[in-house]
C-alpha positions in Angstrom: 30.0 29.3 2.7 26.8 27.4 3.3 25.4 27.8 6.8 24.6 25.2 9.5 21.2 24.9 11.2 20.5 27.4 13.8 19.4 24.7 16.2 23.1 23.8 16.6 23.6 27.1 18.5 21.7 25.7 21.5 23.0 22.1 21.7 26.5 20.6 22.1 28.1 17.2 21.7 27.6 15.2 24.8 30.2 16.1 27.4 30.6 12.5 28.5 31.4 11.5 24.9 34.0 14.2 24.6 35.7 13.2 27.8 35.7 9.5 26.8 37.4 10.4 23.5 40.0 12.5 25.4 40.7 9.7 27.9 41.0 7.0 25.2 43.6 9.2 23.5 45.5 9.5 26.8 45.4 5.8 27.3 46.8 5.2 23.8 49.6 7.5 24.8 50.5 5.4 27.8 48.5 7.1 30.6 47.0 4.8 33.2 43.6 6.5 33.5 41.0 5.1 35.9 37.7 5.3 34.0 35.0 6.4 36.6 33.1 8.3 33.9 31.5 5.6 31.8 27.8 5.0 32.1 27.6 1.3 31.3 27.9 -2.0 33.2 31.2 -3.7 33.1 29.5 -7.1 32.9 29.2 -9.1 29.7 25.9 -9.6 28.0 24.4 -12.9 29.2 25.6 -15.8 27.0 22.1 -16.9 26.2 21.3 -13.5 24.8 24.3 -13.8 22.5 23.2 -17.3 21.5 19.8 -15.9 20.4 21.6 -13.3 18.2 23.7 -16.0 16.6 20.6 -18.2 16.0 18.9 -15.2 14.3 21.9 -14.8 12.0 22.0 -18.5 11.2 18.2 -18.4 10.5 18.6 -15.5 8.1 16.8 -13.1 10.3 18.8 -10.2 8.9 16.2 -8.3 6.8 14.2 -5.2 7.5 11.8 -5.6 10.4 8.4 -3.9 10.9 8.7 -0.3 11.9 7.7 -0.8 15.6 9.7 -4.1 15.9 9.0 -7.7 15.3 5.8 -9.0 16.8 7.6 -11.4 19.1 9.7 -8.6 20.7 6.7 -6.4 21.2 4.9 -9.3 22.8 7.9 -10.0 25.0 7.9 -6.3 26.1 4.2 -6.6 27.0 4.9 -9.8 29.0 7.8 -8.1 30.8 5.7 -5.1 31.8 3.0 -7.5 33.1 5.5 -9.7 35.0 7.7 -7.0 36.5 5.4 -4.0 36.8 1.8 -5.3 36.9 0.9 -3.3 33.8 -1.2 -4.5 31.0 -0.3 -3.4 27.5 -0.9 -4.9 24.1 1.5 -4.9 21.1 -0.2 -1.8 19.8 1.0 0.0 22.9 4.8 -0.7 22.4 7.6 0.3 20.1 11.1 -1.0 19.8 13.8 1.6 19.1 17.5 2.0 18.6 18.3 2.5 22.2 16.3 4.3 25.0 17.4 7.7 23.7 15.5 7.2 20.5 12.3 6.3 22.5 12.6 9.8 24.1 13.5 11.5 20.8 10.5 9.9 19.0 8.1 10.9 21.8 9.3 14.5 22.0 9.5 15.0 18.3 5.9 13.7 18.0 4.5 16.0 20.7 6.5 19.1 21.2 6.0 22.4 19.4 8.0 25.7 19.7 7.1 27.4 23.0 6.3 24.1 24.8 8.2 23.3 28.1 9.4 20.1 29.6 10.1 19.8 33.3 13.5 18.2 34.0 14.4 17.5 37.6 18.0 18.4 38.2 20.5 16.9 38.4 19.4 15.1 35.2 20.8 12.7 32.6 22.7 15.1 30.3 20.8 13.9 27.2 17.4 15.3 28.1 17.8 19.1 27.7 19.3 18.9 24.2 16.8 16.5 22.9 14.1 18.9 24.1 15.8 21.8 22.4 16.2 19.9 19.1 12.5 19.5 19.1 12.0 23.3 19.5 10.9 23.3 23.1 12.5 24.5 26.3 13.7 22.5 29.3 12.6 23.9 32.7 14.8 22.6 35.5 13.3 21.7 38.8 16.2 21.5 41.3 16.4 18.7 43.8 18.6 18.6 46.9 21.0 16.0 48.4 19.3 16.4 51.8 16.2 15.0 50.1 18.2 12.2 48.4 17.7 14.1 45.1 14.0 13.2 45.0 11.6 15.6 43.2 9.2 17.0 45.8 5.6 17.8 45.0 5.9 21.5 45.9 9.0 21.8 43.6 7.0 20.2 40.7 4.0 22.5 41.3 6.2 25.6 41.1 7.8 24.5 37.8 4.5 23.9 36.0 3.2 26.6 33.7 0.5 26.8 31.0 3.2 25.8 28.5 4.2 22.6 30.3 3.9 19.6 28.0 6.0 16.9 29.7 7.5 15.9 33.1 10.5 13.6 33.1 10.9 11.1 36.0 14.1 9.0 35.9 14.2 6.4 38.7 16.7 4.9 39.6 18.5 8.0 38.4 21.4 8.9 36.3 23.5 10.7 37.8 22.4 10.3 41.5 21.2 6.7 41.9 18.1 8.1 43.6 14.8 6.2 43.6 11.3 7.4 44.0 9.3 5.2 46.4 5.6 4.8 46.3 4.8 7.7 48.6 7.0 10.0 46.5 5.1 9.1 43.4 1.7 9.4 45.0 2.6 13.0 46.0 3.6 13.8 42.5 0.5 12.1 41.1 -1.7 14.4 43.2 -0.1 17.4 41.6 -0.3 16.0 38.1 -4.1 15.2 38.5 -4.6 19.0 38.8 -2.8 19.5 35.4 -4.4 17.1 32.9 -2.6 18.3 29.9 0.9 17.1 31.0 2.4 13.9 29.7 4.8 12.0 32.0 7.9 10.3 30.8 9.0 7.5 33.1 12.6 6.6 32.3 13.0 3.2 33.9 16.2 2.1 32.2 17.9 1.2 35.5 14.9 -0.6 36.8 16.7 -3.9 37.8 19.8 -2.3 39.3 18.8 -1.4 42.9 20.0 -2.3 46.4 19.0 -2.7 50.0 15.8 -4.4 49.1 14.4 -1.2 47.6 11.3 -2.0 45.6 10.9 -0.6 42.2 7.6 1.2 41.3 6.8 3.3 38.2 4.1 6.0 38.1 1.5 4.0 36.1 1.5 1.4 38.9 1.0 3.9 41.7 -1.5 6.1 39.8 -3.3 3.9 37.2 -5.7 6.7 36.5 -2.7 8.6 34.9 -1.6 5.6 32.8 -3.0 7.1 29.5 -0.7 10.1 30.1 2.4 8.0 30.8 5.1 6.9 28.4 7.4 4.2 29.9 10.9 4.5 28.4 13.0 1.4 29.1 15.4 -0.9 27.3 18.1 -3.5 27.5 21.2 -1.3 27.7 21.7 -1.0 31.5 19.7 -3.6 33.3 20.6 -6.3 30.8 24.2 -5.2 30.1 23.4 -4.7 26.4 24.6 -1.1 25.7 26.2 -1.9 22.4 23.1 -3.8 21.1 21.2 -0.5 21.0 17.7 -1.8 21.9 15.2 0.4 23.7 11.5 0.3 24.0 8.5 2.5 24.9 5.1 1.7 26.2 2.1 4.1 26.1 -1.2 4.9 24.5 -1.6 3.5 21.0 -2.2 7.1 19.8 1.2 8.2 21.1 3.0 5.1 19.9 1.5 5.4 16.4 2.9 8.9 16.1 6.3 7.7 17.5 6.3 5.1 14.8 5.7 7.8 12.2 8.8 9.7 13.4 10.8 6.4 13.5 9.8 5.7 9.9 11.6 8.8 8.7 14.7 8.5 11.0 16.0 5.0 11.5 13.3 2.5 10.6 13.2 -0.4 13.1 16.3 -1.3 15.2 18.7 -4.0 14.2 16.8 -7.2 13.6 19.5 -9.2 15.2 19.4 -7.1 18.4 15.7 -7.5 18.5 15.9 -11.3 18.6 18.6 -11.1 21.3 16.2 -8.8 23.3 13.4 -11.3 22.9 15.5 -13.9 24.7 16.8 -11.4 27.3 13.2 -10.3 28.2 11.5 -13.6 28.0 14.1 -15.2 30.4 14.7 -12.1 32.4 18.4 -12.2 31.8 18.9 -8.9 33.7 21.8 -8.0 36.0 20.9 -10.0 39.2 22.3 -12.3 41.8 26.1 -12.1 42.2 26.4 -9.3 39.7 24.1 -7.1 41.9 26.0 -8.2 44.9 29.3 -7.1 43.2 27.8 -3.7 42.5 26.6 -3.4 46.0 30.0 -4.1 47.4 31.5 -1.5 45.0 28.9 1.1 46.0 29.6 0.6 49.7 33.4 0.7 49.2 33.0 4.0 47.2 30.7 5.7 49.6 32.9 4.8 52.5 36.1 6.0 50.9 34.6 9.2 49.4 33.1 10.2 52.8 36.6 9.7 54.3 38.1 12.0 51.7 39.0 15.6 52.6 36.5 18.0 51.2 34.0 15.4 49.8 30.8 13.9 51.0 28.0 11.8 49.3 24.7 10.0 49.8 24.3 6.3 49.6 22.4 5.7 46.3 19.6 3.1 46.2 20.1 2.2 42.5 22.0 2.4 39.2 25.8 2.5 39.5 26.6 6.1 40.1 27.4 8.4 43.1 26.8 12.1 42.9 29.5 13.5 45.1 29.3 16.9 46.8 32.6 18.8 46.3 31.5 22.2 47.7 34.3 22.2 50.3 36.9 21.8 47.5 35.9 25.0 45.7 38.3 27.8 46.6 41.2 25.5 47.5 44.5 25.6 45.6 46.3 22.9 43.8 50.0 22.2 44.6 51.0 24.4 41.7 48.9 27.3 43.0 45.8 27.2 40.8 42.6 28.0 42.6 39.7 25.5 41.9 36.7 27.6 41.2 34.2 25.1 39.7 33.4 21.4 39.7 34.7 21.2 36.1 38.1 22.6 37.3 38.1 20.0 40.1 37.4 17.2 37.7 40.2 18.4 35.4 42.5 18.5 38.4 41.7 14.8 39.2 42.3 13.9 35.6 45.6 15.8 35.3 47.0 15.1 38.8 45.5 11.7 39.7 44.8 10.1 36.4 41.1 9.6 37.4 38.3 10.5 35.0 34.9 11.6 36.5 32.1 13.8 35.2 31.5 17.3 36.5 28.1 18.1 38.1 27.8 21.0 35.7 27.1 18.5 32.9 24.0 17.3 34.9 22.7 20.7 35.9 23.6 20.8 39.6 27.0 22.1 41.0 29.3 21.8 42.8 29.2 18.0 42.4 30.8 15.3 40.3 29.4 12.0 39.1 31.4 8.8 39.7 30.6 5.5 38.1 31.6 2.4 40.2 30.8 0.0 37.3 34.5 -1.1 37.0 36.7 -3.8 38.5 36.6 -3.6 42.3 40.4 -3.5 42.7 40.7 -0.8 40.0 37.9 1.2 41.8 39.7 1.0 45.1 43.0 2.2 43.5 41.1 5.1 41.8 39.4 6.2 45.0 42.8 6.1 46.8 44.2 8.4 44.1 41.2 10.8 44.6 42.0 10.8 48.4 45.6 11.6 47.7 44.8 14.4 45.3 42.3 16.0 47.6 44.7 15.8 50.6 47.2 17.8 48.4 44.9 20.7 48.1 45.4 23.8 50.3 
């Protein structure tokens, strides 16, 4: 029989996708599963964004687009970066991609060679390590701590750097923790990075507009403009603009890096959907991001979830500053027994217990590189969220 590629020995199908498929099948079979595992806003895309897509269809804008995206979108990206982040880029510095994940894939494929290393703060978005491995490089995990609000500290970064380090990934606000680096955090990291001039920095800013408690957003190129030529900003419309299904991401960096990312894109997908691009033009030009009452709704859900989780036997969590996730410590659950006598030995087993016994789907911390925790998304209807949290409380109270 013909053989499959050896690279598949080191990567797996995304665990969140596997869980979602399983839960959907349970729901089709009549199970009332509370979905606290999905990483997308439950708000609809802004109507004016949809209107722009319809207008593009009506105008016949349904042909191939230039590889890096239509000029109007690339200019809108530049204008957004100037307006929101105080960063000056030209259209030669930006690329539109089929989602934020492709921005990262293009960049790593264009720069990584076998033997290279990428520093990935843990816990991490589960997609990073396998994209790195696909490109022939190795992820190096720099563990953060909940007592530090899961912020990467300068000494931890320094210890993770080797002569093979090619990239550092910074994701703020973070998936899965909701942690945000403030200006002083980034200044400390910049001091380390100045001593290592051959390291690129990927700033994954996809949750930029989803933040609470008046926490200001800053990205590394703002704090350390002398490092700007080593920074790639990865962003997009999926999370902050409630456009996950439109699959529109964008990157901004040096023209040399962007040119090489365009070369990769030319052999993988070509440009993203032209219709999605014109929708994104409207979203970015008018800043149709999640804001106002939508942010207030997410804030109420966050506070409800933090309160109920911290009142649940065996659980505790921090109050995240952004995104729509909570990374819940379940260390005191490990070693307890379920009502039928099974001992819970890992966070994966605890998450399975919640699914089987409480009809609540959450993601285990093992999927994000730091255990024993689980990730809970509160981007669901508030009443449904409260019912799900009550189920978790009941399930935990039943453990012995």
